[in-house]
C-alpha positions as CSV (number, residue, x, y, z in Angstrom):
1,M,-80.1,100.9,-92.6
2,N,-80.9,98.7,-96.1
3,P,-80.3,95.2,-95.2
4,S,-78.0,94.6,-98.3
5,F,-76.5,97.2,-97.9
6,I,-75.2,96.1,-94.0
7,L,-74.5,92.3,-96.6
8,V,-72.5,93.7,-98.9
9,V,-70.4,95.8,-95.9
10,A,-70.1,92.4,-93.8
11,L,-68.1,90.8,-96.5
12,V,-66.1,93.6,-97.6
13,A,-65.3,92.9,-93.9
14,V,-64.5,89.0,-94.3
15,A,-62.7,89.8,-97.2
16,S,-60.7,92.4,-95.7
17,T,-59.7,90.3,-93.0
18,Q,-58.9,87.0,-95.4
19,V,-56.8,89.1,-97.6
20,Q,-54.3,90.2,-94.3
21,A,-54.6,86.8,-93.2
22,Q,-53.2,85.6,-96.4
23,R,-50.3,88.2,-96.7
24,R,-49.0,87.6,-93.0
25,E,-48.8,84.1,-93.5
26,V,-47.0,84.8,-97.4
27,N,-44.6,87.1,-95.3
28,S,-43.9,85.0,-92.9
29,Q,-43.3,82.0,-95.6
30,V,-40.5,84.7,-96.8
31,A,-39.3,85.0,-93.5
32,Q,-38.5,82.1,-92.8
33,A,-37.6,81.0,-96.2
34,C,-34.9,83.9,-96.3
35,K,-33.8,83.5,-92.8
36,A,-30.7,83.4,-93.3
37,E,-30.1,85.8,-96.4
38,L,-32.3,88.5,-93.3
39,Q,-29.7,87.8,-91.2
40,Q,-26.5,88.2,-93.5
41,L,-27.3,90.2,-96.7
42,C,-30.6,92.7,-95.5
43,Q,-29.5,92.8,-91.4
44,G,-31.9,95.0,-89.5
45,Q,-34.0,95.7,-92.1
46,K,-38.1,95.2,-91.9
47,G,-40.7,95.0,-93.8
48,K,-40.1,97.1,-97.1
49,E,-36.6,98.3,-96.7
50,A,-36.1,94.0,-96.0
51,E,-37.8,93.2,-99.4
52,Q,-36.2,95.8,-101.2
53,C,-32.8,94.5,-100.3
54,L,-33.6,91.2,-101.0
55,K,-34.8,92.1,-104.1
56,N,-31.5,94.5,-104.8
57,N,-29.6,90.7,-103.9
58,E,-31.2,88.5,-106.1
59,S,-28.3,87.1,-107.7
60,K,-27.2,86.4,-103.9
61,L,-30.7,84.5,-102.8
62,S,-30.7,80.7,-102.3
63,S,-33.2,78.9,-105.1
64,E,-35.5,78.6,-101.6
65,C,-35.9,82.4,-100.9
66,K,-35.7,82.8,-104.4
67,G,-39.4,80.8,-104.7
68,A,-40.6,82.5,-101.3
69,I,-40.3,85.7,-102.9
70,S,-42.1,84.7,-106.4
71,K,-45.1,83.9,-104.7
72,K,-45.8,87.1,-102.9
73,T,-47.6,89.0,-105.3
74,P,-46.9,92.8,-106.3
75,Q,-48.6,94.6,-104.2
76,Q,-47.6,92.8,-101.2
């Protein structure tokens, strides 16, 4: 195999791992900042369903929760 190809594959794998770690960190921050809202407004919902619930209830969210959500990029 071409050494350049192997290097590119390795770099893509590392970048992908870093992106996944960043997404988990952002999701963790949102979960922490929006803990009360998730319990009160979106009880039992997880993942994308919980995200949509928070967005649907934006007017009821604390400023801390809104701030954490605004740090997320649309594709996360």
